[in-house]
ChimeraX commands (.cxc) that place a marker at each C-alpha (Angstrom):
marker #1 position -0.04,0.05,-0.05 radius 0.5
marker #1 position 2.81,2.40,0.98 radius 0.5
marker #1 position 4.51,1.64,-2.33 radius 0.5
marker #1 position 1.27,2.68,-4.28 radius 0.5
marker #1 position 1.10,5.95,-2.27 radius 0.5
marker #1 position 4.68,6.83,-3.14 radius 0.5
marker #1 position 4.17,5.98,-6.80 radius 0.5
marker #1 position 0.93,8.03,-6.86 radius 0.5
marker #1 position 2.77,11.07,-5.26 radius 0.5
marker #1 position 5.66,10.74,-7.81 radius 0.5
marker #1 position 3.30,10.63,-10.68 radius 0.5
marker #1 position 1.25,13.57,-9.39 radius 0.5
marker #1 position 4.43,15.59,-9.06 radius 0.5
marker #1 position 5.81,14.80,-12.45 radius 0.5
marker #1 position 2.37,15.52,-14.02 radius 0.5
marker #1 position 2.10,18.84,-12.12 radius 0.5
marker #1 position 5.67,19.81,-13.29 radius 0.5
marker #1 position 4.78,18.96,-16.83 radius 0.5
marker #1 position 1.62,20.92,-16.72 radius 0.5
marker #1 position 3.37,23.92,-15.39 radius 0.5
marker #1 position 6.38,23.64,-17.61 radius 0.5
marker #1 position 8.89,23.21,-14.74 radius 0.5
marker #1 position 10.25,19.71,-15.72 radius 0.5
marker #1 position 13.71,21.07,-16.06 radius 0.5
marker #1 position 13.87,22.31,-12.38 radius 0.5
marker #1 position 12.41,18.98,-11.29 radius 0.5
marker #1 position 15.28,17.13,-13.10 radius 0.5
marker #1 position 17.88,19.49,-11.77 radius 0.5
marker #1 position 16.53,18.96,-8.16 radius 0.5
marker #1 position 16.49,15.15,-8.60 radius 0.5
marker #1 position 20.02,14.90,-9.93 radius 0.5
marker #1 position 21.68,17.59,-7.66 radius 0.5
marker #1 position 20.45,15.82,-4.49 radius 0.5
marker #1 position 21.60,12.26,-5.56 radius 0.5
marker #1 position 25.10,12.77,-4.40 radius 0.5
marker #1 position 24.03,14.20,-1.12 radius 0.5
marker #1 position 21.54,11.37,-0.51 radius 0.5
marker #1 position 24.27,8.82,-1.14 radius 0.5
marker #1 position 26.72,10.51,1.14 radius 0.5
marker #1 position 24.06,10.74,3.90 radius 0.5
marker #1 position 23.26,7.11,3.51 radius 0.5
marker #1 position 26.91,6.08,3.70 radius 0.5
marker #1 position 27.60,8.18,6.83 radius 0.5
marker #1 position 24.47,6.78,8.50 radius 0.5
marker #1 position 25.40,3.31,7.58 radius 0.5
marker #1 position 28.83,3.77,9.31 radius 0.5
marker #1 position 27.15,4.99,12.57 radius 0.5
marker #1 position 24.56,2.21,12.46 radius 0.5
marker #1 position 27.16,-0.45,11.90 radius 0.5
marker #1 position 29.11,0.94,14.84 radius 0.5
marker #1 position 26.01,0.87,17.13 radius 0.5
marker #1 position 24.89,-2.49,15.94 radius 0.5
marker #1 position 28.44,-3.80,16.64 radius 0.5
marker #1 position 28.20,-2.40,20.20 radius 0.5
marker #1 position 24.76,-4.01,20.53 radius 0.5
marker #1 position 26.19,-7.32,19.49 radius 0.5
marker #1 position 29.03,-6.83,22.01 radius 0.5
marker #1 position 26.50,-5.89,24.74 radius 0.5
marker #1 position 24.40,-8.91,23.84 radius 0.5
marker #1 position 27.34,-11.30,24.08 radius 0.5
marker #1 position 28.41,-9.76,27.40 radius 0.5
marker #1 position 24.79,-10.34,28.75 radius 0.5
marker #1 position 24.03,-6.58,29.01 radius 0.5
marker #1 position 20.95,-6.74,26.86 radius 0.5
marker #1 position 19.72,-9.75,28.97 radius 0.5
marker #1 position 20.34,-7.62,32.03 radius 0.5
marker #1 position 18.45,-4.72,30.67 radius 0.5
marker #1 position 15.65,-7.14,29.52 radius 0.5
marker #1 position 15.41,-8.43,33.15 radius 0.5
marker #1 position 15.37,-4.91,34.49 radius 0.5
marker #1 position 12.47,-3.90,32.14 radius 0.5
marker #1 position 10.61,-7.26,32.36 radius 0.5
marker #1 position 8.34,-6.22,35.34 radius 0.5
marker #1 position 7.41,-2.93,33.59 radius 0.5
marker #1 position 6.85,-4.67,30.33 radius 0.5
marker #1 position 4.67,-7.38,32.01 radius 0.5
marker #1 position 2.43,-4.53,33.37 radius 0.5
marker #1 position 2.16,-2.93,30.06 radius 0.5
marker #1 position 1.39,-6.25,28.35 radius 0.5
marker #1 position -0.67,-8.27,30.87 radius 0.5
marker #1 position -2.24,-10.51,28.17 radius 0.5
marker #1 position 1.16,-12.11,27.35 radius 0.5
marker #1 position 2.01,-15.31,29.34 radius 0.5
marker #1 position 5.14,-15.17,31.59 radius 0.5
marker #1 position 7.78,-17.01,29.30 radius 0.5
marker #1 position 6.25,-16.53,25.96 radius 0.5
marker #1 position 8.71,-15.64,23.09 radius 0.5
marker #1 position 6.60,-12.53,22.30 radius 0.5
marker #1 position 7.82,-11.04,25.59 radius 0.5
marker #1 position 11.44,-11.50,24.54 radius 0.5
marker #1 position 10.89,-9.92,21.18 radius 0.5
marker #1 position 9.20,-6.95,22.69 radius 0.5
marker #1 position 12.07,-6.46,25.11 radius 0.5
marker #1 position 14.68,-6.68,22.27 radius 0.5
marker #1 position 12.55,-4.25,20.21 radius 0.5
marker #1 position 12.34,-1.77,23.03 radius 0.5
marker #1 position 15.99,-1.97,23.99 radius 0.5
marker #1 position 17.09,-1.39,20.32 radius 0.5
marker #1 position 14.63,1.58,20.20 radius 0.5
marker #1 position 16.20,3.07,23.40 radius 0.5
marker #1 position 19.66,3.12,21.69 radius 0.5
marker #1 position 18.06,4.82,18.61 radius 0.5
marker #1 position 18.55,1.88,16.42 radius 0.5
marker #1 position 15.18,1.91,14.70 radius 0.5
marker #1 position 16.45,-0.16,11.81 radius 0.5
marker #1 position 17.68,-2.90,14.14 radius 0.5
marker #1 position 14.44,-2.69,16.19 radius 0.5
marker #1 position 12.10,-3.26,13.26 radius 0.5
marker #1 position 12.81,-7.00,12.73 radius 0.5
marker #1 position 12.29,-7.58,16.51 radius 0.5
marker #1 position 9.07,-5.62,16.33 radius 0.5
marker #1 position 7.83,-7.58,13.38 radius 0.5
marker #1 position 8.58,-10.94,15.16 radius 0.5
marker #1 position 6.85,-9.60,18.31 radius 0.5
marker #1 position 3.75,-8.73,16.16 radius 0.5
marker #1 position 3.82,-12.20,14.62 radius 0.5
marker #1 position 3.94,-13.83,18.12 radius 0.5
marker #1 position 1.20,-11.57,19.36 radius 0.5
marker #1 position -0.96,-12.53,16.39 radius 0.5
marker #1 position -0.34,-16.21,17.24 radius 0.5
marker #1 position -1.43,-15.46,20.82 radius 0.5
marker #1 position -4.59,-13.71,19.81 radius 0.5
marker #1 position -5.55,-16.48,17.37 radius 0.5
marker #1 position -7.42,-14.24,14.96 radius 0.5
marker #1 position -6.84,-11.48,12.29 radius 0.5
marker #1 position -8.10,-8.64,14.55 radius 0.5
marker #1 position -5.50,-6.48,16.32 radius 0.5
marker #1 position -5.30,-7.52,19.94 radius 0.5
marker #1 position -4.83,-5.15,22.96 radius 0.5
marker #1 position -1.11,-6.05,23.06 radius 0.5
marker #1 position -0.59,-5.43,19.37 radius 0.5
marker #1 position -2.06,-1.96,19.66 radius 0.5
marker #1 position -0.02,-1.17,22.72 radius 0.5
marker #1 position 3.18,-2.26,21.02 radius 0.5
marker #1 position 2.45,-0.17,18.01 radius 0.5
marker #1 position 1.78,2.84,20.31 radius 0.5
marker #1 position 5.07,2.37,22.09 radius 0.5
marker #1 position 6.96,1.93,18.82 radius 0.5
marker #1 position 5.40,5.00,17.44 radius 0.5
marker #1 position 6.44,7.02,20.39 radius 0.5
marker #1 position 9.76,5.20,20.66 radius 0.5
marker #1 position 11.49,5.96,23.99 radius 0.5
marker #1 position 15.06,6.79,23.07 radius 0.5
marker #1 position 18.10,7.38,25.20 radius 0.5
marker #1 position 20.71,7.73,22.52 radius 0.5
marker #1 position 19.43,9.11,19.16 radius 0.5
marker #1 position 22.24,7.68,17.04 radius 0.5
marker #1 position 20.68,8.39,13.67 radius 0.5
marker #1 position 20.07,12.10,14.56 radius 0.5
marker #1 position 23.58,12.45,15.97 radius 0.5
marker #1 position 25.01,10.93,12.77 radius 0.5
marker #1 position 23.09,13.52,10.68 radius 0.5
marker #1 position 24.31,16.32,12.87 radius 0.5
marker #1 position 27.95,15.08,12.63 radius 0.5
marker #1 position 27.66,14.90,8.91 radius 0.5
marker #1 position 26.47,18.49,8.60 radius 0.5
marker #1 position 29.27,19.81,11.00 radius 0.5
marker #1 position 27.33,20.50,14.23 radius 0.5
marker #1 position 29.57,21.93,16.78 radius 0.5
marker #1 position 28.08,19.68,19.47 radius 0.5
marker #1 position 26.08,16.78,17.76 radius 0.5
marker #1 position 25.33,15.15,21.04 radius 0.5
marker #1 position 23.69,18.21,22.62 radius 0.5
marker #1 position 20.28,16.90,21.75 radius 0.5
marker #1 position 20.59,13.77,23.98 radius 0.5
marker #1 position 18.91,15.40,26.99 radius 0.5
marker #1 position 16.06,17.04,24.91 radius 0.5
marker #1 position 15.52,13.55,23.15 radius 0.5
marker #1 position 15.17,11.71,26.40 radius 0.5
marker #1 position 12.71,14.19,27.77 radius 0.5
marker #1 position 10.72,14.37,24.59 radius 0.5
marker #1 position 10.43,10.56,24.09 radius 0.5
marker #1 position 9.65,9.93,27.84 radius 0.5
marker #1 position 6.73,12.39,27.43 radius 0.5
marker #1 position 5.69,10.91,24.05 radius 0.5
marker #1 position 5.86,7.33,25.39 radius 0.5
marker #1 position 3.86,8.27,28.50 radius 0.5
marker #1 position 1.21,10.05,26.38 radius 0.5
marker #1 position 1.10,7.00,24.00 radius 0.5
marker #1 position 0.48,4.62,26.97 radius 0.5
marker #1 position -2.15,6.96,28.54 radius 0.5
marker #1 position -4.05,7.25,25.23 radius 0.5
marker #1 position -3.77,3.62,24.53 radius 0.5
marker #1 position -5.21,2.77,27.97 radius 0.5
marker #1 position -7.88,5.39,27.70 radius 0.5
marker #1 position -9.29,3.99,24.46 radius 0.5
marker #1 position -8.84,0.34,25.70 radius 0.5
marker #1 position -11.02,1.03,28.82 radius 0.5
marker #1 position -13.45,3.21,26.87 radius 0.5
marker #1 position -13.94,0.43,24.35 radius 0.5
marker #1 position -14.36,-2.07,27.21 radius 0.5
marker #1 position -17.06,0.10,28.71 radius 0.5
marker #1 position -18.98,0.38,25.37 radius 0.5
marker #1 position -18.79,-3.31,24.83 radius 0.5
marker #1 position -20.30,-3.98,28.27 radius 0.5
marker #1 position -23.31,-1.73,27.52 radius 0.5
marker link #1:1,2 radius 0.2
marker link #1:2,3 radius 0.2
marker link #1:3,4 radius 0.2
marker link #1:4,5 radius 0.2
marker link #1:5,6 radius 0.2
marker link #1:6,7 radius 0.2
marker link #1:7,8 radius 0.2
marker link #1:8,9 radius 0.2
marker link #1:9,10 radius 0.2
marker link #1:10,11 radius 0.2
marker link #1:11,12 radius 0.2
marker link #1:12,13 radius 0.2
marker link #1:13,14 radius 0.2
marker link #1:14,15 radius 0.2
marker link #1:15,16 radius 0.2
marker link #1:16,17 radius 0.2
marker link #1:17,18 radius 0.2
marker link #1:18,19 radius 0.2
marker link #1:19,20 radius 0.2
marker link #1:20,21 radius 0.2
marker link #1:21,22 radius 0.2
marker link #1:22,23 radius 0.2
marker link #1:23,24 radius 0.2
marker link #1:24,25 radius 0.2
marker link #1:25,26 radius 0.2
marker link #1:26,27 radius 0.2
marker link #1:27,28 radius 0.2
marker link #1:28,29 radius 0.2
marker link #1:29,30 radius 0.2
marker link #1:30,31 radius 0.2
marker link #1:31,32 radius 0.2
marker link #1:32,33 radius 0.2
marker link #1:33,34 radius 0.2
marker link #1:34,35 radius 0.2
marker link #1:35,36 radius 0.2
marker link #1:36,37 radius 0.2
marker link #1:37,38 radius 0.2
marker link #1:38,39 radius 0.2
marker link #1:39,40 radius 0.2
marker link #1:40,41 radius 0.2
marker link #1:41,42 radius 0.2
marker link #1:42,43 radius 0.2
marker link #1:43,44 radius 0.2
marker link #1:44,45 radius 0.2
marker link #1:45,46 radius 0.2
marker link #1:46,47 radius 0.2
marker link #1:47,48 radius 0.2
marker link #1:48,49 radius 0.2
marker link #1:49,50 radius 0.2
marker link #1:50,51 radius 0.2
marker link #1:51,52 radius 0.2
marker link #1:52,53 radius 0.2
marker link #1:53,54 radius 0.2
marker link #1:54,55 radius 0.2
marker link #1:55,56 radius 0.2
marker link #1:56,57 radius 0.2
marker link #1:57,58 radius 0.2
marker link #1:58,59 radius 0.2
marker link #1:59,60 radius 0.2
marker link #1:60,61 radius 0.2
marker link #1:61,62 radius 0.2
marker link #1:62,63 radius 0.2
marker link #1:63,64 radius 0.2
marker link #1:64,65 radius 0.2
marker link #1:65,66 radius 0.2
marker link #1:66,67 radius 0.2
marker link #1:67,68 radius 0.2
marker link #1:68,69 radius 0.2
marker link #1:69,70 radius 0.2
marker link #1:70,71 radius 0.2
marker link #1:71,72 radius 0.2
marker link #1:72,73 radius 0.2
marker link #1:73,74 radius 0.2
marker link #1:74,75 radius 0.2
marker link #1:75,76 radius 0.2
marker link #1:76,77 radius 0.2
marker link #1:77,78 radius 0.2
marker link #1:78,79 radius 0.2
marker link #1:79,80 radius 0.2
marker link #1:80,81 radius 0.2
marker link #1:81,82 radius 0.2
marker link #1:82,83 radius 0.2
marker link #1:83,84 radius 0.2
marker link #1:84,85 radius 0.2
marker link #1:85,86 radius 0.2
marker link #1:86,87 radius 0.2
marker link #1:87,88 radius 0.2
marker link #1:88,89 radius 0.2
marker link #1:89,90 radius 0.2
marker link #1:90,91 radius 0.2
marker link #1:91,92 radius 0.2
marker link #1:92,93 radius 0.2
marker link #1:93,94 radius 0.2
marker link #1:94,95 radius 0.2
marker link #1:95,96 radius 0.2
marker link #1:96,97 radius 0.2
marker link #1:97,98 radius 0.2
marker link #1:98,99 radius 0.2
marker link #1:99,100 radius 0.2
marker link #1:100,101 radius 0.2
marker link #1:101,102 radius 0.2
marker link #1:102,103 radius 0.2
marker link #1:103,104 radius 0.2
marker link #1:104,105 radius 0.2
marker link #1:105,106 radius 0.2
marker link #1:106,107 radius 0.2
marker link #1:107,108 radius 0.2
marker link #1:108,109 radius 0.2
marker link #1:109,110 radius 0.2
marker link #1:110,111 radius 0.2
marker link #1:111,112 radius 0.2
marker link #1:112,113 radius 0.2
marker link #1:113,114 radius 0.2
marker link #1:114,115 radius 0.2
marker link #1:115,116 radius 0.2
marker link #1:116,117 radius 0.2
marker link #1:117,118 radius 0.2
marker link #1:118,119 radius 0.2
marker link #1:119,120 radius 0.2
marker link #1:120,121 radius 0.2
marker link #1:121,122 radius 0.2
marker link #1:122,123 radius 0.2
marker link #1:123,124 radius 0.2
marker link #1:124,125 radius 0.2
marker link #1:125,126 radius 0.2
marker link #1:126,127 radius 0.2
marker link #1:127,128 radius 0.2
marker link #1:128,129 radius 0.2
marker link #1:129,130 radius 0.2
marker link #1:130,131 radius 0.2
marker link #1:131,132 radius 0.2
marker link #1:132,133 radius 0.2
marker link #1:133,134 radius 0.2
marker link #1:134,135 radius 0.2
marker link #1:135,136 radius 0.2
marker link #1:136,137 radius 0.2
marker link #1:137,138 radius 0.2
marker link #1:138,139 radius 0.2
marker link #1:139,140 radius 0.2
marker link #1:140,141 radius 0.2
marker link #1:141,142 radius 0.2
marker link #1:142,143 radius 0.2
marker link #1:143,144 radius 0.2
marker link #1:144,145 radius 0.2
marker link #1:145,146 radius 0.2
marker link #1:146,147 radius 0.2
marker link #1:147,148 radius 0.2
marker link #1:148,149 radius 0.2
marker link #1:149,150 radius 0.2
marker link #1:150,151 radius 0.2
marker link #1:151,152 radius 0.2
marker link #1:152,153 radius 0.2
marker link #1:153,154 radius 0.2
marker link #1:154,155 radius 0.2
marker link #1:155,156 radius 0.2
marker link #1:156,157 radius 0.2
marker link #1:157,158 radius 0.2
marker link #1:158,159 radius 0.2
marker link #1:159,160 radius 0.2
marker link #1:160,161 radius 0.2
marker link #1:161,162 radius 0.2
marker link #1:162,163 radius 0.2
marker link #1:163,164 radius 0.2
marker link #1:164,165 radius 0.2
marker link #1:165,166 radius 0.2
marker link #1:166,167 radius 0.2
marker link #1:167,168 radius 0.2
marker link #1:168,169 radius 0.2
marker link #1:169,170 radius 0.2
marker link #1:170,171 radius 0.2
marker link #1:171,172 radius 0.2
marker link #1:172,173 radius 0.2
marker link #1:173,174 radius 0.2
marker link #1:174,175 radius 0.2
marker link #1:175,176 radius 0.2
marker link #1:176,177 radius 0.2
marker link #1:177,178 radius 0.2
marker link #1:178,179 radius 0.2
marker link #1:179,180 radius 0.2
marker link #1:180,181 radius 0.2
marker link #1:181,182 radius 0.2
marker link #1:182,183 radius 0.2
marker link #1:183,184 radius 0.2
marker link #1:184,185 radius 0.2
marker link #1:185,186 radius 0.2
marker link #1:186,187 radius 0.2
marker link #1:187,188 radius 0.2
marker link #1:188,189 radius 0.2
marker link #1:189,190 radius 0.2
marker link #1:190,191 radius 0.2
marker link #1:191,192 radius 0.2
marker link #1:192,193 radius 0.2
marker link #1:193,194 radius 0.2
marker link #1:194,195 radius 0.2
marker link #1:195,196 radius 0.2
view
């Protein structure tokens, strides 16, 4: 579906440029930004490889398991429908840990596996309470180290690329708390409506 939306937007843009006679400017914009896009991608790849390597080292040293054990009681309260030792809980914890370190690309496979396990637990095609909660948490994405943003700031010569860490932590704590409150509000509201 997303591919269709992007294709539709591209076709509309090209048609609009052709209609207004600005195809030359569109071509210049496309080709002038290709080099910059490739350089940003390469610089982000370096930072992501570095942090993914650190995550692997942390995983081998047992640090991620330690973090998972610290967060397990909180995650259990957020996802009360999941049985104690179900694989879904492990995938959720891995997803949340990767998101905390700003590794959205590394968190995505764990999030997808968690959704697959949650679908197995629900036993039907409808989104379960836990699936909706996981989506809300992933959208708000509690982040301790915004590695991607730091990499972009470094690429563009920021004097202090890590100065956003404090603001990022504050903003993502607020967004995650808000996501959980909204999730719970609509869950209990729906529950009340279904009882009537």
